[in-house]
N, C-alpha and C positions, 0 to 999 in steps of 0.2 A: 549748700552742702555742709555735713558736719564734719568736724575735726578728722574723727577716727574714719570715716570714709573717707575723705580725702588723703589721707594717711596710706588706705590699703590701696586707692587707686595709684597713688604715687608709685608703692610697692610694687604692685604689677607692672607698671609701665618700666620700671627700673628693672627687674629681674627679665624681662621680654627683650628690653634692648640689652642684656647681660648676654642671654644664649643666644640673640641675633650674633653679635659680635663675637662668641666665640665659635658658632658657626662659620663667620668669616676668618676666623683664625685657621680653622681647622681646613678649611680650602683653599689657604695659601693667599690668600687675598693680604695677608698684613705686611706682605714685603712691596706694597705700592709705596 
């Protein structure tokens, strides 16, 4: 895999994880 492809792939994973954590916070799971 090329370097730029790896960066793009990692960026997608990070953004997906960030939105997932944001949904978790908004649903009130952050106080667990």
